[in-house]
PLY file of the C-alpha trace (Angstrom):
ply
format ascii 1.0
element vertex 94
property float x
property float y
property float z
element edge 93
property int vertex1
property int vertex2
end_header
133.51 121.45 52.64
132.94 122.49 56.22
132.14 120.18 59.08
128.56 121.45 59.22
128.03 120.74 55.51
129.45 117.22 55.90
127.13 116.49 58.83
124.17 117.84 56.85
125.13 115.70 53.84
125.52 112.65 56.09
122.10 113.25 57.66
120.53 113.61 54.20
122.11 110.37 53.05
120.95 108.53 56.18
117.39 109.78 55.59
117.61 108.60 51.99
118.82 105.15 53.08
116.03 104.90 55.66
113.42 105.83 53.04
114.83 103.24 50.65
114.62 100.59 53.37
110.99 101.48 54.01
110.21 101.33 50.28
111.95 97.97 49.97
110.02 96.59 52.94
106.72 97.73 51.42
107.58 96.20 48.04
108.53 92.90 49.71
105.20 92.83 51.50
103.34 93.54 48.24
105.31 90.83 46.45
104.58 88.28 49.18
100.88 89.17 49.02
100.83 88.80 45.23
102.58 85.42 45.25
100.90 83.93 48.35
98.40 81.95 46.27
101.18 80.32 44.24
103.21 79.61 47.36
100.27 77.85 49.00
99.61 75.81 45.86
103.26 74.80 45.62
103.37 73.75 49.28
100.17 71.74 48.84
101.63 70.01 45.78
104.83 69.23 47.65
102.87 67.76 50.56
101.04 65.46 48.12
104.22 64.39 46.32
104.35 60.96 47.94
100.75 60.16 47.02
101.23 61.41 43.47
104.24 59.12 43.06
102.32 56.12 44.39
99.26 56.94 42.26
101.29 57.38 39.08
103.05 54.07 39.71
99.74 52.28 40.17
98.34 53.99 37.07
101.35 52.88 35.03
100.92 49.27 36.14
97.17 49.42 35.52
97.63 50.93 32.05
99.97 48.13 31.05
97.47 45.51 32.15
94.34 47.29 30.85
95.26 49.88 28.19
91.73 50.50 26.91
90.26 51.04 30.37
93.00 53.51 31.19
92.31 55.46 28.02
88.61 55.53 28.83
89.29 56.81 32.38
91.67 59.41 31.01
88.98 60.70 28.64
86.45 60.81 31.47
88.86 62.66 33.71
89.62 65.15 30.97
85.88 65.67 30.43
85.26 66.26 34.14
88.18 68.68 34.33
86.98 70.61 31.25
83.47 70.78 32.66
84.78 72.05 35.99
86.80 74.79 34.25
83.75 75.83 32.21
81.58 76.02 35.33
84.21 78.00 37.26
84.68 80.47 34.42
80.93 81.14 34.22
80.31 81.50 37.97
80.46 85.02 39.38
83.74 85.83 41.10
83.75 86.14 44.88
0 1
1 2
2 3
3 4
4 5
5 6
6 7
7 8
8 9
9 10
10 11
11 12
12 13
13 14
14 15
15 16
16 17
17 18
18 19
19 20
20 21
21 22
22 23
23 24
24 25
25 26
26 27
27 28
28 29
29 30
30 31
31 32
32 33
33 34
34 35
35 36
36 37
37 38
38 39
39 40
40 41
41 42
42 43
43 44
44 45
45 46
46 47
47 48
48 49
49 50
50 51
51 52
52 53
53 54
54 55
55 56
56 57
57 58
58 59
59 60
60 61
61 62
62 63
63 64
64 65
65 66
66 67
67 68
68 69
69 70
70 71
71 72
72 73
73 74
74 75
75 76
76 77
77 78
78 79
79 80
80 81
81 82
82 83
83 84
84 85
85 86
86 87
87 88
88 89
89 90
90 91
91 92
92 93
């Protein structure tokens, strides 16, 4: 293999590597765009972690003291959540 052929092969390989880097960068950007909604939701959940822990502790204490009331509130909450999902599924998408 002559020097010229080696330099040509090296240039071809460098172009291939550069194209692969560009493709990888584009795929990373697409992946970040596709998962942005989940990332935001996760960060929001993590920011509310302290309040969720306090609320669940209070709910546990309350349910021990008033088990029937807690069951009633749970059923109401489940009904509100189901209604909200039904309304959201029937509204036109933005």
